[in-house]
MIVEX-647449 format. One record per residue (C-alpha): residue in one letter; x, y, z; residue number from 1. Coordinates in steps of 0.1 Angstrom, whole numbers, plus 5000, padded with zeros to 4 digits. Example, Ala and Ser with C-alpha at 12.3 -4.5 7.8 and 13.67 -1.06 7.14 Angstrom:
2
@code=a | xx=5123 | yy=4955 | zz=5078 | pos=1
@code=s | xx=5137 | yy=4989 | zz=5071 | pos=2
This chain:
392
@code=m | xx=5065 | yy=4876 | zz=5294 | pos=1
@code=e | xx=5096 | yy=4898 | zz=5295 | pos=2
@code=p | xx=5093 | yy=4936 | zz=5295 | pos=3
@code=l | xx=5112 | yy=4938 | zz=5262 | pos=4
@code=l | xx=5087 | yy=4915 | zz=5245 | pos=5
@code=i | xx=5058 | yy=4935 | zz=5259 | pos=6
@code=t | xx=5074 | yy=4967 | zz=5247 | pos=7
@code=g | xx=5077 | yy=4952 | zz=5212 | pos=8
@code=i | xx=5041 | yy=4941 | zz=5211 | pos=9
@code=v | xx=5029 | yy=4975 | zz=5223 | pos=10
@code=l | xx=5051 | yy=4993 | zz=5197 | pos=11
@code=a | xx=5038 | yy=4970 | zz=5169 | pos=12
@code=l | xx=5002 | yy=4978 | zz=5179 | pos=13
@code=l | xx=5011 | yy=5015 | zz=5180 | pos=14
@code=f | xx=5025 | yy=5011 | zz=5145 | pos=15
@code=n | xx=4991 | yy=4997 | zz=5133 | pos=16
@code=f | xx=4973 | yy=5025 | zz=5151 | pos=17
@code=v | xx=4993 | yy=5053 | zz=5133 | pos=18
@code=n | xx=4990 | yy=5032 | zz=5101 | pos=19
@code=g | xx=4953 | yy=5035 | zz=5105 | pos=20
@code=l | xx=4957 | yy=5073 | zz=5111 | pos=21
@code=n | xx=4975 | yy=5078 | zz=5078 | pos=22
@code=d | xx=4956 | yy=5052 | zz=5058 | pos=23
@code=a | xx=4922 | yy=5064 | zz=5069 | pos=24
@code=a | xx=4924 | yy=5085 | zz=5038 | pos=25
@code=n | xx=4926 | yy=5054 | zz=5017 | pos=26
@code=s | xx=4893 | yy=5040 | zz=5028 | pos=27
@code=i | xx=4872 | yy=5071 | zz=5031 | pos=28
@code=a | xx=4887 | yy=5098 | zz=5007 | pos=29
@code=t | xx=4865 | yy=5089 | zz=4978 | pos=30
@code=v | xx=4832 | yy=5086 | zz=4998 | pos=31
@code=v | xx=4840 | yy=5119 | zz=5015 | pos=32
@code=a | xx=4850 | yy=5136 | zz=4983 | pos=33
@code=t | xx=4817 | yy=5127 | zz=4966 | pos=34
@code=r | xx=4798 | yy=5135 | zz=4998 | pos=35
@code=v | xx=4781 | yy=5101 | zz=4999 | pos=36
@code=l | xx=4791 | yy=5099 | zz=5036 | pos=37
@code=t | xx=4802 | yy=5125 | zz=5061 | pos=38
@code=p | xx=4837 | yy=5121 | zz=5074 | pos=39
@code=l | xx=4824 | yy=5105 | zz=5107 | pos=40
@code=q | xx=4802 | yy=5080 | zz=5088 | pos=41
@code=g | xx=4831 | yy=5073 | zz=5065 | pos=42
@code=v | xx=4856 | yy=5064 | zz=5093 | pos=43
@code=l | xx=4830 | yy=5043 | zz=5111 | pos=44
@code=l | xx=4824 | yy=5023 | zz=5079 | pos=45
@code=a | xx=4862 | yy=5020 | zz=5073 | pos=46
@code=a | xx=4870 | yy=5010 | zz=5108 | pos=47
@code=f | xx=4845 | yy=4982 | zz=5109 | pos=48
@code=f | xx=4855 | yy=4967 | zz=5076 | pos=49
@code=n | xx=4892 | yy=4972 | zz=5084 | pos=50
@code=m | xx=4886 | yy=4949 | zz=5113 | pos=51
@code=v | xx=4868 | yy=4923 | zz=5091 | pos=52
@code=g | xx=4896 | yy=4922 | zz=5066 | pos=53
@code=p | xx=4922 | yy=4902 | zz=5085 | pos=54
@code=l | xx=4895 | yy=4876 | zz=5092 | pos=55
@code=v | xx=4887 | yy=4872 | zz=5055 | pos=56
@code=f | xx=4921 | yy=4866 | zz=5041 | pos=57
@code=t | xx=4950 | yy=4843 | zz=5052 | pos=58
@code=t | xx=4980 | yy=4856 | zz=5071 | pos=59
@code=v | xx=5004 | yy=4851 | zz=5042 | pos=60
@code=v | xx=5014 | yy=4888 | zz=5042 | pos=61
@code=a | xx=5023 | yy=4885 | zz=5079 | pos=62
@code=k | xx=5047 | yy=4857 | zz=5070 | pos=63
@code=t | xx=5064 | yy=4879 | zz=5044 | pos=64
@code=i | xx=5069 | yy=4906 | zz=5070 | pos=65
@code=g | xx=5081 | yy=4882 | zz=5097 | pos=66
@code=k | xx=5101 | yy=4858 | zz=5076 | pos=67
@code=g | xx=5108 | yy=4872 | zz=5041 | pos=68
@code=i | xx=5129 | yy=4903 | zz=5047 | pos=69
@code=v | xx=5154 | yy=4895 | zz=5075 | pos=70
@code=s | xx=5170 | yy=4861 | zz=5080 | pos=71
@code=a | xx=5154 | yy=4843 | zz=5110 | pos=72
@code=e | xx=5185 | yy=4842 | zz=5131 | pos=73
@code=f | xx=5189 | yy=4879 | zz=5129 | pos=74
@code=m | xx=5152 | yy=4888 | zz=5135 | pos=75
@code=t | xx=5158 | yy=4896 | zz=5172 | pos=76
@code=t | xx=5135 | yy=4916 | zz=5195 | pos=77
@code=q | xx=5160 | yy=4945 | zz=5194 | pos=78
@code=v | xx=5161 | yy=4945 | zz=5156 | pos=79
@code=i | xx=5123 | yy=4946 | zz=5155 | pos=80
@code=l | xx=5120 | yy=4973 | zz=5182 | pos=81
@code=f | xx=5143 | yy=4997 | zz=5163 | pos=82
@code=g | xx=5126 | yy=4990 | zz=5130 | pos=83
@code=l | xx=5092 | yy=4996 | zz=5145 | pos=84
@code=f | xx=5103 | yy=5029 | zz=5162 | pos=85
@code=s | xx=5117 | yy=5042 | zz=5129 | pos=86
@code=a | xx=5085 | yy=5033 | zz=5110 | pos=87
@code=v | xx=5062 | yy=5048 | zz=5136 | pos=88
@code=l | xx=5081 | yy=5081 | zz=5136 | pos=89
@code=w | xx=5080 | yy=5084 | zz=5098 | pos=90
@code=v | xx=5042 | yy=5076 | zz=5097 | pos=91
@code=v | xx=5035 | yy=5102 | zz=5124 | pos=92
@code=i | xx=5056 | yy=5129 | zz=5106 | pos=93
@code=s | xx=5039 | yy=5121 | zz=5073 | pos=94
@code=s | xx=5004 | yy=5121 | zz=5088 | pos=95
@code=y | xx=5010 | yy=5155 | zz=5104 | pos=96
@code=s | xx=5023 | yy=5169 | zz=5071 | pos=97
@code=g | xx=4993 | yy=5155 | zz=5052 | pos=98
@code=i | xx=5014 | yy=5133 | zz=5030 | pos=99
@code=p | xx=4998 | yy=5099 | zz=5022 | pos=100
@code=i | xx=5027 | yy=5074 | zz=5025 | pos=101
@code=s | xx=5031 | yy=5037 | zz=5028 | pos=102
@code=a | xx=5033 | yy=5025 | zz=5064 | pos=103
@code=s | xx=5040 | yy=4990 | zz=5051 | pos=104
@code=h | xx=5072 | yy=5003 | zz=5034 | pos=105
@code=a | xx=5082 | yy=5023 | zz=5064 | pos=106
@code=l | xx=5082 | yy=4991 | zz=5084 | pos=107
@code=v | xx=5101 | yy=4973 | zz=5057 | pos=108
@code=g | xx=5127 | yy=5000 | zz=5057 | pos=109
@code=g | xx=5130 | yy=5001 | zz=5094 | pos=110
@code=l | xx=5136 | yy=4964 | zz=5097 | pos=111
@code=i | xx=5162 | yy=4965 | zz=5069 | pos=112
@code=g | xx=5181 | yy=4993 | zz=5086 | pos=113
@code=s | xx=5181 | yy=4978 | zz=5121 | pos=114
@code=a | xx=5190 | yy=4944 | zz=5108 | pos=115
@code=i | xx=5220 | yy=4957 | zz=5088 | pos=116
@code=a | xx=5232 | yy=4977 | zz=5119 | pos=117
@code=f | xx=5229 | yy=4945 | zz=5139 | pos=118
@code=a | xx=5245 | yy=4919 | zz=5116 | pos=119
@code=g | xx=5256 | yy=4936 | zz=5083 | pos=120
@code=l | xx=5242 | yy=4932 | zz=5048 | pos=121
@code=g | xx=5242 | yy=4894 | zz=5052 | pos=122
@code=a | xx=5212 | yy=4897 | zz=5075 | pos=123
@code=i | xx=5189 | yy=4906 | zz=5046 | pos=124
@code=l | xx=5173 | yy=4881 | zz=5023 | pos=125
@code=w | xx=5185 | yy=4896 | zz=4991 | pos=126
@code=p | xx=5171 | yy=4883 | zz=4957 | pos=127
@code=a | xx=5193 | yy=4863 | zz=4934 | pos=128
@code=a | xx=5212 | yy=4882 | zz=4907 | pos=129
@code=g | xx=5197 | yy=4861 | zz=4879 | pos=130
@code=t | xx=5162 | yy=4870 | zz=4891 | pos=131
@code=i | xx=5170 | yy=4907 | zz=4889 | pos=132
@code=i | xx=5185 | yy=4904 | zz=4854 | pos=133
@code=w | xx=5154 | yy=4886 | zz=4841 | pos=134
@code=l | xx=5132 | yy=4911 | zz=4859 | pos=135
@code=v | xx=5149 | yy=4939 | zz=4840 | pos=136
@code=v | xx=5145 | yy=4921 | zz=4807 | pos=137
@code=y | xx=5107 | yy=4915 | zz=4812 | pos=138
@code=a | xx=5103 | yy=4951 | zz=4824 | pos=139
@code=a | xx=5120 | yy=4964 | zz=4793 | pos=140
@code=i | xx=5098 | yy=4943 | zz=4771 | pos=141
@code=g | xx=5066 | yy=4955 | zz=4789 | pos=142
@code=a | xx=5077 | yy=4991 | zz=4789 | pos=143
@code=a | xx=5084 | yy=4991 | zz=4751 | pos=144
@code=a | xx=5051 | yy=4974 | zz=4743 | pos=145
@code=g | xx=5031 | yy=4997 | zz=4766 | pos=146
@code=a | xx=5047 | yy=5029 | zz=4752 | pos=147
@code=i | xx=5040 | yy=5019 | zz=4716 | pos=148
@code=i | xx=5003 | yy=5009 | zz=4723 | pos=149
@code=v | xx=4995 | yy=5039 | zz=4745 | pos=150
@code=g | xx=5015 | yy=5063 | zz=4723 | pos=151
@code=i | xx=4994 | yy=5052 | zz=4693 | pos=152
@code=l | xx=4961 | yy=5057 | zz=4713 | pos=153
@code=g | xx=4973 | yy=5091 | zz=4725 | pos=154
@code=h | xx=4981 | yy=5101 | zz=4689 | pos=155
@code=l | xx=4947 | yy=5090 | zz=4677 | pos=156
@code=k | xx=4930 | yy=5110 | zz=4705 | pos=157
@code=g | xx=4949 | yy=5141 | zz=4695 | pos=158
@code=e | xx=4972 | yy=5144 | zz=4726 | pos=159
@code=e | xx=4997 | yy=5172 | zz=4718 | pos=160
@code=n | xx=5024 | yy=5163 | zz=4743 | pos=161
@code=l | xx=5031 | yy=5126 | zz=4738 | pos=162
@code=l | xx=5061 | yy=5124 | zz=4761 | pos=163
@code=p | xx=5041 | yy=5120 | zz=4794 | pos=164
@code=v | xx=5017 | yy=5097 | zz=4776 | pos=165
@code=l | xx=5046 | yy=5074 | zz=4765 | pos=166
@code=a | xx=5060 | yy=5074 | zz=4800 | pos=167
@code=l | xx=5025 | yy=5064 | zz=4813 | pos=168
@code=g | xx=5023 | yy=5037 | zz=4787 | pos=169
@code=s | xx=5057 | yy=5023 | zz=4797 | pos=170
@code=l | xx=5045 | yy=5020 | zz=4833 | pos=171
@code=c | xx=5013 | yy=5003 | zz=4822 | pos=172
@code=g | xx=5033 | yy=4978 | zz=4802 | pos=173
@code=i | xx=5055 | yy=4970 | zz=4832 | pos=174
@code=a | xx=5025 | yy=4968 | zz=4855 | pos=175
@code=i | xx=5009 | yy=4942 | zz=4832 | pos=176
@code=i | xx=5039 | yy=4919 | zz=4824 | pos=177
@code=i | xx=5055 | yy=4918 | zz=4859 | pos=178
@code=p | xx=5023 | yy=4905 | zz=4877 | pos=179
@code=f | xx=5018 | yy=4880 | zz=4848 | pos=180
@code=v | xx=5053 | yy=4865 | zz=4851 | pos=181
@code=t | xx=5049 | yy=4865 | zz=4889 | pos=182
@code=i | xx=5015 | yy=4847 | zz=4889 | pos=183
@code=t | xx=5026 | yy=4821 | zz=4863 | pos=184
@code=r | xx=5058 | yy=4815 | zz=4883 | pos=185
@code=i | xx=5078 | yy=4822 | zz=4851 | pos=186
@code=l | xx=5098 | yy=4845 | zz=4874 | pos=187
@code=p | xx=5101 | yy=4836 | zz=4911 | pos=188
@code=v | xx=5096 | yy=4869 | zz=4928 | pos=189
@code=s | xx=5092 | yy=4872 | zz=4966 | pos=190
@code=g | xx=5103 | yy=4890 | zz=4997 | pos=191
@code=i | xx=5121 | yy=4923 | zz=4993 | pos=192
@code=l | xx=5122 | yy=4922 | zz=4955 | pos=193
@code=a | xx=5084 | yy=4917 | zz=4954 | pos=194
@code=i | xx=5079 | yy=4946 | zz=4978 | pos=195
@code=l | xx=5101 | yy=4970 | zz=4958 | pos=196
@code=i | xx=5085 | yy=4959 | zz=4925 | pos=197
@code=f | xx=5050 | yy=4966 | zz=4937 | pos=198
@code=i | xx=5060 | yy=5001 | zz=4948 | pos=199
@code=v | xx=5057 | yy=5008 | zz=4911 | pos=200
@code=v | xx=5033 | yy=4982 | zz=4900 | pos=201
@code=s | xx=5005 | yy=4984 | zz=4925 | pos=202
@code=p | xx=4995 | yy=5021 | zz=4918 | pos=203
@code=v | xx=4997 | yy=5015 | zz=4880 | pos=204
@code=i | xx=4975 | yy=4984 | zz=4883 | pos=205
@code=g | xx=4951 | yy=5005 | zz=4904 | pos=206
@code=l | xx=4952 | yy=5032 | zz=4877 | pos=207
@code=l | xx=4946 | yy=5007 | zz=4849 | pos=208
@code=a | xx=4918 | yy=4989 | zz=4868 | pos=209
@code=a | xx=4900 | yy=5021 | zz=4877 | pos=210
@code=f | xx=4905 | yy=5036 | zz=4842 | pos=211
@code=l | xx=4890 | yy=5005 | zz=4825 | pos=212
@code=i | xx=4861 | yy=5003 | zz=4850 | pos=213
@code=s | xx=4854 | yy=5041 | zz=4844 | pos=214
@code=i | xx=4854 | yy=5036 | zz=4806 | pos=215
@code=v | xx=4829 | yy=5007 | zz=4809 | pos=216
@code=v | xx=4807 | yy=5027 | zz=4833 | pos=217
@code=i | xx=4807 | yy=5057 | zz=4810 | pos=218
@code=r | xx=4799 | yy=5036 | zz=4780 | pos=219
@code=f | xx=4771 | yy=5017 | zz=4796 | pos=220
@code=f | xx=4755 | yy=5048 | zz=4812 | pos=221
@code=r | xx=4762 | yy=5073 | zz=4784 | pos=222
@code=n | xx=4725 | yy=5078 | zz=4777 | pos=223
@code=r | xx=4714 | yy=5081 | zz=4814 | pos=224
@code=n | xx=4709 | yy=5115 | zz=4830 | pos=225
@code=s | xx=4733 | yy=5127 | zz=4857 | pos=226
@code=k | xx=4707 | yy=5126 | zz=4884 | pos=227
@code=t | xx=4700 | yy=5089 | zz=4879 | pos=228
@code=m | xx=4737 | yy=5081 | zz=4878 | pos=229
@code=n | xx=4744 | yy=5100 | zz=4910 | pos=230
@code=f | xx=4716 | yy=5083 | zz=4928 | pos=231
@code=l | xx=4727 | yy=5048 | zz=4918 | pos=232
@code=f | xx=4764 | yy=5053 | zz=4924 | pos=233
@code=r | xx=4759 | yy=5070 | zz=4957 | pos=234
@code=k | xx=4744 | yy=5037 | zz=4968 | pos=235
@code=l | xx=4770 | yy=5015 | zz=4951 | pos=236
@code=q | xx=4798 | yy=5035 | zz=4966 | pos=237
@code=l | xx=4789 | yy=5021 | zz=5000 | pos=238
@code=l | xx=4796 | yy=4986 | zz=4987 | pos=239
@code=s | xx=4828 | yy=4996 | zz=4970 | pos=240
@code=a | xx=4841 | yy=5015 | zz=5000 | pos=241
@code=a | xx=4834 | yy=4984 | zz=5022 | pos=242
@code=f | xx=4852 | yy=4962 | zz=4996 | pos=243
@code=y | xx=4882 | yy=4985 | zz=4996 | pos=244
@code=s | xx=4883 | yy=4987 | zz=5034 | pos=245
@code=i | xx=4883 | yy=4949 | zz=5037 | pos=246
@code=g | xx=4913 | yy=4948 | zz=5014 | pos=247
@code=h | xx=4930 | yy=4976 | zz=5033 | pos=248
@code=g | xx=4925 | yy=4958 | zz=5067 | pos=249
@code=s | xx=4936 | yy=4924 | zz=5053 | pos=250
@code=n | xx=4969 | yy=4937 | zz=5039 | pos=251
@code=d | xx=4980 | yy=4965 | zz=5062 | pos=252
@code=a | xx=4968 | yy=4950 | zz=5095 | pos=253
@code=q | xx=4991 | yy=4920 | zz=5088 | pos=254
@code=n | xx=5021 | yy=4942 | zz=5093 | pos=255
@code=a | xx=5017 | yy=4941 | zz=5131 | pos=256
@code=m | xx=5007 | yy=4905 | zz=5130 | pos=257
@code=g | xx=5039 | yy=4895 | zz=5113 | pos=258
@code=v | xx=5060 | yy=4916 | zz=5137 | pos=259
@code=i | xx=5043 | yy=4904 | zz=5169 | pos=260
@code=t | xx=5045 | yy=4868 | zz=5158 | pos=261
@code=a | xx=5082 | yy=4873 | zz=5150 | pos=262
@code=i | xx=5087 | yy=4887 | zz=5185 | pos=263
@code=l | xx=5070 | yy=4857 | zz=5200 | pos=264
@code=v | xx=5092 | yy=4834 | zz=5180 | pos=265
@code=a | xx=5124 | yy=4853 | zz=5190 | pos=266
@code=g | xx=5113 | yy=4853 | zz=5226 | pos=267
@code=g | xx=5108 | yy=4815 | zz=5226 | pos=268
@code=l | xx=5070 | yy=4818 | zz=5232 | pos=269
@code=l | xx=5063 | yy=4802 | zz=5198 | pos=270
@code=s | xx=5082 | yy=4773 | zz=5183 | pos=271
@code=e | xx=5072 | yy=4781 | zz=5147 | pos=272
@code=f | xx=5059 | yy=4811 | zz=5127 | pos=273
@code=i | xx=5021 | yy=4806 | zz=5130 | pos=274
@code=v | xx=5000 | yy=4838 | zz=5137 | pos=275
@code=p | xx=4978 | yy=4832 | zz=5168 | pos=276
@code=f | xx=4942 | yy=4842 | zz=5166 | pos=277
@code=w | xx=4945 | yy=4867 | zz=5194 | pos=278
@code=v | xx=4973 | yy=4885 | zz=5175 | pos=279
@code=i | xx=4949 | yy=4888 | zz=5145 | pos=280
@code=i | xx=4922 | yy=4904 | zz=5167 | pos=281
@code=i | xx=4944 | yy=4929 | zz=5185 | pos=282
@code=s | xx=4962 | yy=4939 | zz=5153 | pos=283
@code=g | xx=4930 | yy=4945 | zz=5134 | pos=284
@code=s | xx=4916 | yy=4964 | zz=5164 | pos=285
@code=a | xx=4946 | yy=4987 | zz=5165 | pos=286
@code=m | xx=4942 | yy=4995 | zz=5128 | pos=287
@code=a | xx=4905 | yy=5001 | zz=5132 | pos=288
@code=l | xx=4909 | yy=5025 | zz=5161 | pos=289
@code=g | xx=4935 | yy=5045 | zz=5142 | pos=290
@code=t | xx=4912 | yy=5046 | zz=5112 | pos=291
@code=f | xx=4883 | yy=5057 | zz=5133 | pos=292
@code=l | xx=4902 | yy=5086 | zz=5148 | pos=293
@code=g | xx=4913 | yy=5095 | zz=5112 | pos=294
@code=g | xx=4941 | yy=5114 | zz=5095 | pos=295
@code=w | xx=4922 | yy=5144 | zz=5082 | pos=296
@code=r | xx=4952 | yy=5162 | zz=5066 | pos=297
@code=v | xx=4958 | yy=5131 | zz=5045 | pos=298
@code=v | xx=4921 | yy=5128 | zz=5037 | pos=299
@code=e | xx=4921 | yy=5164 | zz=5023 | pos=300
@code=t | xx=4951 | yy=5155 | zz=5000 | pos=301
@code=m | xx=4936 | yy=5123 | zz=4987 | pos=302
@code=a | xx=4899 | yy=5135 | zz=4985 | pos=303
@code=t | xx=4903 | yy=5169 | zz=4968 | pos=304
@code=k | xx=4938 | yy=5176 | zz=4954 | pos=305
@code=i | xx=4945 | yy=5148 | zz=4929 | pos=306
@code=t | xx=4913 | yy=5151 | zz=4909 | pos=307
@code=k | xx=4877 | yy=5161 | zz=4913 | pos=308
@code=l | xx=4855 | yy=5130 | zz=4919 | pos=309
@code=r | xx=4818 | yy=5123 | zz=4911 | pos=310
@code=p | xx=4800 | yy=5093 | zz=4927 | pos=311
@code=y | xx=4805 | yy=5070 | zz=4898 | pos=312
@code=q | xx=4842 | yy=5079 | zz=4898 | pos=313
@code=g | xx=4845 | yy=5072 | zz=4935 | pos=314
@code=f | xx=4829 | yy=5038 | zz=4929 | pos=315
@code=c | xx=4854 | yy=5030 | zz=4901 | pos=316
@code=a | xx=4884 | yy=5042 | zz=4922 | pos=317
@code=e | xx=4874 | yy=5021 | zz=4953 | pos=318
@code=t | xx=4866 | yy=4990 | zz=4932 | pos=319
@code=g | xx=4899 | yy=4993 | zz=4913 | pos=320
@code=g | xx=4919 | yy=4998 | zz=4945 | pos=321
@code=g | xx=4900 | yy=4969 | zz=4962 | pos=322
@code=i | xx=4909 | yy=4946 | zz=4932 | pos=323
@code=v | xx=4946 | yy=4955 | zz=4936 | pos=324
@code=l | xx=4946 | yy=4948 | zz=4973 | pos=325
@code=a | xx=4928 | yy=4915 | zz=4970 | pos=326
@code=f | xx=4953 | yy=4904 | zz=4943 | pos=327
@code=v | xx=4985 | yy=4913 | zz=4961 | pos=328
@code=t | xx=4972 | yy=4900 | zz=4995 | pos=329
@code=a | xx=4965 | yy=4866 | zz=4979 | pos=330
@code=f | xx=5001 | yy=4864 | zz=4969 | pos=331
@code=g | xx=5015 | yy=4875 | zz=5003 | pos=332
@code=i | xx=5029 | yy=4909 | zz=4991 | pos=333
@code=p | xx=5027 | yy=4937 | zz=5017 | pos=334
@code=v | xx=5019 | yy=4967 | zz=4995 | pos=335
@code=s | xx=5009 | yy=5003 | zz=5001 | pos=336
@code=t | xx=4972 | yy=5007 | zz=5002 | pos=337
@code=t | xx=4980 | yy=5044 | zz=4997 | pos=338
@code=h | xx=4997 | yy=5035 | zz=4964 | pos=339
@code=a | xx=4967 | yy=5014 | zz=4953 | pos=340
@code=i | xx=4940 | yy=5040 | zz=4959 | pos=341
@code=s | xx=4962 | yy=5069 | zz=4947 | pos=342
@code=g | xx=4967 | yy=5051 | zz=4914 | pos=343
@code=s | xx=4930 | yy=5043 | zz=4912 | pos=344
@code=i | xx=4920 | yy=5080 | zz=4917 | pos=345
@code=m | xx=4945 | yy=5089 | zz=4890 | pos=346
@code=g | xx=4929 | yy=5063 | zz=4868 | pos=347
@code=v | xx=4894 | yy=5077 | zz=4871 | pos=348
@code=g | xx=4908 | yy=5112 | zz=4865 | pos=349
@code=a | xx=4927 | yy=5101 | zz=4835 | pos=350
@code=s | xx=4894 | yy=5087 | zz=4820 | pos=351
@code=r | xx=4884 | yy=5124 | zz=4815 | pos=352
@code=g | xx=4918 | yy=5131 | zz=4798 | pos=353
@code=y | xx=4954 | yy=5135 | zz=4809 | pos=354
@code=s | xx=4949 | yy=5171 | zz=4820 | pos=355
@code=a | xx=4922 | yy=5162 | zz=4845 | pos=356
@code=v | xx=4948 | yy=5149 | zz=4870 | pos=357
@code=q | xx=4968 | yy=5173 | zz=4891 | pos=358
@code=w | xx=5002 | yy=5157 | zz=4883 | pos=359
@code=g | xx=5021 | yy=5182 | zz=4905 | pos=360
@code=v | xx=5004 | yy=5168 | zz=4936 | pos=361
@code=v | xx=5010 | yy=5133 | zz=4922 | pos=362
@code=r | xx=5047 | yy=5140 | zz=4919 | pos=363
@code=r | xx=5048 | yy=5151 | zz=4956 | pos=364
@code=i | xx=5031 | yy=5119 | zz=4967 | pos=365
@code=v | xx=5054 | yy=5097 | zz=4946 | pos=366
@code=a | xx=5085 | yy=5114 | zz=4960 | pos=367
@code=a | xx=5073 | yy=5104 | zz=4995 | pos=368
@code=w | xx=5068 | yy=5069 | zz=4983 | pos=369
@code=i | xx=5104 | yy=5067 | zz=4969 | pos=370
@code=l | xx=5119 | yy=5081 | zz=5000 | pos=371
@code=t | xx=5101 | yy=5060 | zz=5026 | pos=372
@code=i | xx=5122 | yy=5028 | zz=5026 | pos=373
@code=p | xx=5156 | yy=5046 | zz=5024 | pos=374
@code=l | xx=5148 | yy=5072 | zz=5050 | pos=375
@code=t | xx=5134 | yy=5047 | zz=5076 | pos=376
@code=a | xx=5162 | yy=5023 | zz=5069 | pos=377
@code=v | xx=5189 | yy=5050 | zz=5075 | pos=378
@code=f | xx=5171 | yy=5062 | zz=5106 | pos=379
@code=a | xx=5168 | yy=5027 | zz=5121 | pos=380
@code=y | xx=5204 | yy=5020 | zz=5112 | pos=381
@code=v | xx=5217 | yy=5051 | zz=5130 | pos=382
@code=t | xx=5195 | yy=5048 | zz=5161 | pos=383
@code=f | xx=5204 | yy=5011 | zz=5165 | pos=384
@code=l | xx=5242 | yy=5019 | zz=5163 | pos=385
@code=f | xx=5238 | yy=5049 | zz=5186 | pos=386
@code=s | xx=5219 | yy=5030 | zz=5212 | pos=387
@code=s | xx=5243 | yy=5001 | zz=5211 | pos=388
@code=w | xx=5272 | yy=5026 | zz=5216 | pos=389
@code=i | xx=5254 | yy=5042 | zz=5246 | pos=390
@code=i | xx=5246 | yy=5009 | zz=5262 | pos=391
@code=g | xx=5282 | yy=4998 | zz=5256 | pos=392
């Protein structure tokens, strides 16, 4: 195997490793926040089930990474290397700063930037204009319906400031209608467009799922004393944390799988894009190792700064986040597990009222989400051109 291919595989595994470092917070933040597990116990549980995840689901997310972003003829080893380098650097910086970002989107941005530097805008598999127009139409319908319904509910609950409530309702409406038209194939959404859409949709679905689960739990256990609830949900949280970690491993670990398989295809070692079993194993292992070592700055942000969590709320957040990851992984969409669990934590906080969520922290996190793809794309673009100029 050529040194360049080996370098690419090692860098892909390094990406999954630092992904685990940052995304450790996703799997263990809630169980640590509710003190169901110690941090060490939490990362051990998360690391194990992160390894199980890729073996449970198919490798359809890996195919999106390897084939659905950049045209196959431009998915060269050099393009992949610079995309990976940009993504790894952004994840490391974010982890050190304690900002929970999307490693998946960092990789997508890196690949886009390096591919454009290599072959221009035509290297990217852009969505059709008609698809985008219909997407805007459906999103507008969903936003209007969501704002009206949630606005009425907020008014009945006595919310004084309805503007943020209306904004949240709009997002909820979009998060419901877009997955619906996608699942039913009314609107054929895939590749880059699906990734960009679910930057917004996945956290809102997580918020809705966790909010509804919280309401059901509160209603069902409203006459139980807090000691009984804490005992029961401290046990159930172990199951929900395992469920979420499986979804986390199944979606995020496939980033490296897709890249490594693309490298093997580009290097002529594979004739078609089929993820080998050994690639599944080493990618999951790299993710599990990163999770085990943990990203404690990010854990602090996720576990304590968005909202205060009780055991039943931790269970609801993990279950809601796990549902989102299982849903998107089944459709081959590489999403941010950070987005999913952040939205879920916001959802359980919102079940106690709008003011229960620290929206200032949320805005900081969302800003990092929005910047991830553009920043990594620009960095990969610049470094690719610079290295090409140096090499001559």
